[in-house]
N, C-alpha and C positions, 0 to 999 in steps of 0.2 A: 270130379276128377278121381282117378284111382290113386291109391296110396303111393304107388311107385312114381306116378307123375308128380304128385305133391312133393315127395321126397326129392326128386330130381330137380324140380324148380327151386326149392329151398337151398339145396347144395350149390346150385349154379349161382344164386344170389350171394351166398356166403363166400364162395371163391372169388366172385367179382368184387365184393367189398374188400376182401383181403388183398387183392392185386392192385386195387385202385386207390385205396384210402390209407394214408400213413397214420400210425398211432391209433390202432383200433382196439376196442374193448367190447366185452359182451356183458350186458346186464343180466344178472341171475337172481330172480326173486325167490327161487326155490320151489315155485309152483309148477303145475303140470306143463304149462306152455313153455316156460323158459327152460325146463328140464328136457322137454322134447327138442327144443332148439339146441341145447347143449349136446344132446345125443347126435343130432344132425351135424353139428360142428366136428365132433369126433369122427363121424363117417366121412365128412368132406375132406378131412386132413389126415385120414388113415390112422385113427386112434389117438392123435395128438391135437390138442387145442392150441394153436399158435399165438393166441392173444390172451391177456388176463381176463378173468371174470370179475365183475364188480357187484358186490352185494351191499345194498343200503340197509343198514341195521338201525331200526328205530328204537330198539330195546324193548319193543312191545310185541314182538313175534311170539307165537306159541312155542314153548321150549322144544317140543319135538321137531319143529322146523329147523332149528339151529343144530340139533343133534344130527338130523338127516344131512344138512349142508356139510358139516364137518366130516361126516363119514364118507360122502362122495368125493370130497376134496382129497382125502387120504387115498381112497381106493383108486380113483381115476387120475391121481397125480396132477391136480389142477392148480394153476396159479390164481389165488384169490386175493382181491383187495376189498377190504371192508370199510365202508364210509359211514360216518355218524355226524349228526349236527350237535357237536359237543356243547356249544354255547347255549343252544336252545334247551337241551336236556338239563344242563346245569342251572339254567334260569327257571326251569319248570314250565315253560311256555308251551304246554301240550294239552290236548283234549282230556286225557285221564286226570290231569292235575286241575282241570276246570278253568284253564287260562287260555283256551283257544277253542274255536269251533273245530269240528272234524276236518273240514276242508282246509282251514288254516294249518292245522296240525300236519296234514298230509304234505302241504307245501313246504313247511319249515323242516320237517324230519326227513322227507324223501327227496323233493326237488332240490332243496338247498344243499343237502348232503351229497347228492349226485354231482352238482356243479362244483363243489369243493374238490371232489375226487378228480373230475375232468380237468380242472384248472391246475391241480397239483401235478398230475401226470401228463398233462398236455395231450390228452386224447382228443383226436379230431372227429372220430366216428364212434358211435355206440350201437351195437346190435341189440335189438329188443324183440321180445316175443309177443307182440300184440297181433290180434286178428281183427279183420273187418267185421265179422259177425258178432263180436263180443259186446260192442257198445257203439251207438250211432256216431259218436265223435270219431272213433277209430276207423269208421267206414270211409272217412274223408282222406285217409292217409295214402302215402305213396311208399313204394319199396325203399327208395332212397329219398329221404325227406329232409330238406335243409332247415336249419334253425339259425337264428342270429347268435351273436356272442354271448347273449344272456340266456340262450337255450329257448327263446320264445319262438312260437310257431305261428306263422302267418298262413292260415288255412286257405286264404284266397290267392296265394302266390306259390303254388306248388308246380313242379315241372310235369309235363305230360309223360306218360309211360305207355307207349304203344308197341305192340309186337315184341315185347321183351327187350325193348331198347331203353336203357336207364341212363339218366344223367348222373355222372359221377365227378365231373370237373367243375366243382363249385369254387367261387372266389375264396381267396385266402381269408382265414378267420371264420369261415362258415363251419358251424357244428352240424354234423349229419347223423340222422337216425336211420338205421337200416332195419327193415322189417321182413325177414325171410318167411314168416308164417302168415303173412297178410291174407293169403288166399285159402288158408285152412279154416275149418269149422270146429266147433267144440267136439262134435261127434268124430270128426277126422282125427283129432288129437288122441282121443281115447282108443279109437280103432288102431292107431299107430302104436300106442303104448302097449296094447294087447299083442299086436303082431311082433313087436320088437322085444317084448318082455322088459320094458323100461321100469326101473324101480321108482316108485312115487311115495309120497308121504301117506302113511296110514289114515290120516285125517280125512282123506277123500272117500273112505269106505264107511258104510253105515255101522254105527256102534249099537250097543245093547238098548239104547233109548230110541232106536229107529231114526237116527239123525246122522248126517254127514256134511262135510264142507264141500261146496261145489266150486267156490272161488275163495282163495285164502289170502288174508292180509294180516293186519295187526289185530291182536286179540280183542281189544275194546271195541273195534268197529267191524268185526267180521262175525257173522252168525251162521249156524248150520241150517240146512233144509231137511224136511222130512224125507226119509228114504229108507228103502230096504236093500239097496244095492251093496253087496259085500264083496263083489269081485269086479274086475275091469269089464268083463263081458256083461255083467248085470248093469253096470253104469251105462254102457253103450245102449242097451235095450231101454233103459229108463229115459235116456236123453232123446231117443227117437220118438217117444210118446209125450214128453212134457211140453207145456207151453209157458212154464215159469222162466223168466229171464235169468241168464247165467249169473249176473251180478246182483240178484235180488237180496242176497245176504250181506252186501257191502253197504254199510250205513252211510258213508260219506257221499255216496251217489244220490241219496235221498234228501240231502239238506236243502237243495233248490233244484229247479228244473234244469239249469245250465251249470250246475256245480262242477261236474266232471269236465265239461268243455273248457271252463275257465282254468281249471287245473292244467289241462293239456296245453292250452295256449301259452301258459306261463312256463312250460317246460317239463311238466309231469309226464310220466311214461304212458 
């Protein structure tokens, strides 16, 4: 698909979600995908984002990520809700403290913090920037994906989505995830960033050691890849030639063969 077609489809899904689902929020991880999604939301609603952004702060993010987040919130006049698993952090039940596996840590610090925010603010739908090509479990997703009250995902019971017809009338109490970027690829994301001149975190570009981050998460569990790409255009060219998986630097994915699928079934992004 051409970038204009990708953009048009995503804007259509964003507007459909806003018109059909009450109490909507957008999850913003500060990474490239969710920032492209944020850019699309601003386009869809003529420079204004009509719903709050939710950022789940594990307190283990690389400091420059938080600086970037706060700068865009100021410059783009965004409404931001920050969620934290305060009890888990106070008890030290985290991977860096040696009291949890990486997968357990992800669940407690991200999934549980997100659920606390959703419950507190009564959000019924959450817009998320996942893509089908990013990871095999996400390839099973729908654009409008129902969860139960505990945010758990039954991958075998998802509505069909044919000819751009989306089910949006879910039973009361259903939590809905909306995925406007599902049809994009990693290369598409960077091509769009280049075309639109979207500001991204400098961590994505190669440093003096010849390393850059391709997928960004918490500092203890995210590692850079070898790269000489110092510009967005060079990243696009690099990705067209690479055979290395996008999430190769995300350590929690490597703990077990089905680690990421278990996280997603339990409500992870």
